[in-house]
N, C-alpha and C positions, 0 to 999 in steps of 0.2 A: 685468558680463557677463550678457547675457540668456539665461535658461534655454531650452533647445531645446523646442519644442512641435510635436507631430505631430497631424494629424487622422486618426483611425483609425475605421473602421466595424466594430463588433462584431456578428457574426451569431450569435445566441444561440438554442440549442435550447429549445423550450417544449412542455410537455405537462402537462396537469392532468386527473386522473381518466381518463375514457374518451375524452376529446377526441383528435382526430387530431394527431399530432406536426407541428410547424411551426417556423419560425424567425422571430424578430423582429430588427430591425436598429436599432442605436443608434450614432449618429455622435458621437464624443467628441473633445475636444481633450485630449491626454495628454502627459506627459513620456515619452519612449521608455525611460527608466530606471525608470519605475514598473513594478509587477508586474501581471500579468493579473488577479489577485484584486483589486487596487486599482480597476481599471476595472469589474469586476463589482459591487463595493460601490458605486461611483459610479452605475452604472445603477440599482441598487436604491434608492439614496438620492434621486436627482434625476429619474429617468425612469419607473420602474415598481416600485412597492412590492410588487407581487404576485410578483416574481421570487423563486424559492426556490433556495437554494444552501447549501453547508455549508462551514464553516471554524472554526478555533479559534485555534491558536497564532501563526500568521503567521511562523513561522521553521522550517518543515520538520521539526517534531518529532512532531506529532500525526497527520499523514497525512489530515486531514479534508477538505482542499480539492482532492483529486484529481479531475481532469476531463480531457477530451480537448480539446486545443488544436490546431487545424488537423490533426485526426485522429491526434494523437500524445498518449499519456498523459503528463500533467504534474502536478506539484504547483504550482498556480497562484500560491501565495504566494512562490515563488522563481523564477518564470518571467517574465523581463522582457519588456515589450512589444517592445523592440528586437530580441529574439531570435526573435520569431515574426511580425513585421510590418514594414512600411515606411511612411513618411509617405504618406498618401493611400490606404493599402491596407486590407485586410480581414482580420479574425481570426475564425475559427469556434470557438465554445466549445460543447461537448456533454458530456453525462453519460458516465460510464464505461460500457463495454460489459459484457455478461455478468452484469449485476445488474439486478433489476427497478427501473424508474424510479418513484420516489415522486411527484415533481413537479419539472418543469423540469430543473435540473442536479443534483438530489439523488437518490441511489439507495439501495436497501435492501441493506446489507451484512451483514445478520443471518446469512445462511448461511455467509459466510466466518468470522465470529466464532465461530459454533457449531462449525464444523469445526476451528478452532484450539483451542477448548476441548477437543474430542474427542481431540486428539493431545497433550493436556497442555501446551498453550502458550497459556494464557488471555491476553486483552488486558489484564486487570487482575488483579494478584495480591492475595490477601487481606492485610490489615495484619499478621495473626498470622504470616504467612510471612516477614516482614521480619527480617533479622538485627538484633541490638541491640548493636553495638560500643560500648565505652566511649570517651568523648571523651578523647584523650590529654592528660596534664598538660603545661602550658607554664610554664617557669621555676619549677618546683616547685609551681605552683598548679593544682589540678585543679578544673575547673568542676563536676565531679560529675554522676552520672546517666548513663544510656545515651543514645545518639543513634540515633534511628530513621533507617535509610537506605532508599531506594526499592529494593525487591527487583527482581532482574533489570535492573539499571541498564544492562546491555549493550543493552537495547532502544533506547536513545537513539541508538546508532549501528548497530543491526541492524534487523530488520524492524519497521516502524511500522504494520503492518496497514493500509496505505493503499489496497490493492486494485489498484494500477496494473498489477502483473504479471498479475493475473487478467484485467483488461480487455484487455491486449495479447495474451494467449495465444490463438492461433488454434484450439487444441484445445478450450479452454473454451467457445469460441463454438459448436462443433459437437457436443460431447459433454457432456451435463448431468451424468453421473456421475463425470466426471474430478475427482480431488481438487484439482488445480490447483497452480501453482507455489508459492504462499505456504505451503500446508499441507505439501507435500512438502519444502520448504526447512526448515520447522519440525521435521519428522521427522528430516531429515538432521542438523540442529543437535544433536539429542539422541542420535542413533545408534540402531541397531536391534538391536545385539548384546544378547542376554539380554532382549529386549523383544518377545515373540512377537506381542502385540496390534498394536504399531506396525509390526512387520515385515509382518504380514498385510495391513495397510492399504497399505503401500508396494509390496509385491511382489505385485501383482495387475493384472488387465487395465486397471482405471481408475486405477492408481497410476503408478509410474515408467515402465511399458511403454507407456502411452498417449501420453506425451510424444514429440513429433516433433523435438526438438532444434532448434527454430527460434531459440531464445535471444532472442525478443522480450521476454520477461520481464526478462532481465538488462539489455537495452538501456534499459528505462524505469525501472528500480529507482532511486529517489532516495537510497537508503541504502547502496548498494554491497554488498547482500547476495549478489548474483550467484546468483539461484535456478536459472538454467540449469545452472551448474556443480554446484550442490548436488544437483540431480536426477541428473546423470550420476554423481556420487560415490555417491549412494544406490543407483543401479543396481549399482555395484561391490560395495557392502555386501550387496545382495540376492543377487548371484551367489555371493559368498563364503559367505553363510549357506546357500545351497542345496548347495554343495559340502561344507560341514561336516556338514550333515544327511545327505547322501548317504553320507559315510564314517563316520557314526555318532558324530560329535563333539558333537552336541547343540546346543541354542540358545545356551548361554553360552560355547561354545568360541571 
């Protein structure tokens, strides 16, 4: 059985340094079941070695390959060409919005990472913070010694700091001071009861009250974090905290 082959034109955003943004066009023969990232790698390998893009794991764990595909935020490593194009059609690939473009499809996500650090949700936990459980004995034989486990293992199915939600957020586009859906979701995950510093960040003009409930963040999240719902829940927490303070029950009530 002959494998299906499509001819697809990739319209790729380009910008380096102070040059004016523009698009380059690459016509490729592809399998429709390949991923958009596969096509980008082929463009780099066989057509233009100056193309700059970002990737790592190839299986939707690291979040590095986030881009806009046909104006929608996607992890390109899990976005099939079939899902965004047709034979003889065109696919537009652009960098994420609301981040400074470093070069071509690569953006500077430093502000997001620093903001996550500021709310005690660092992208990387120190090794010293990892628990050291003992490997259980099997058939009466113990392998001995502790086993280091990755701290915060829930990150593999929760927020992967890909930035897709920030790129999709219409408020992040218009308000530079807005904390953004990723940071607010991280605060909600931890809760604000008894945490006045986090509560102050969330319950302010550029916190939960700046969100317009568009839920674009939730629509593009590849990890089902549902940041839109988390922001709404964080609003409930903020309102509850205000009532407790109003009636003198304090921060920890």
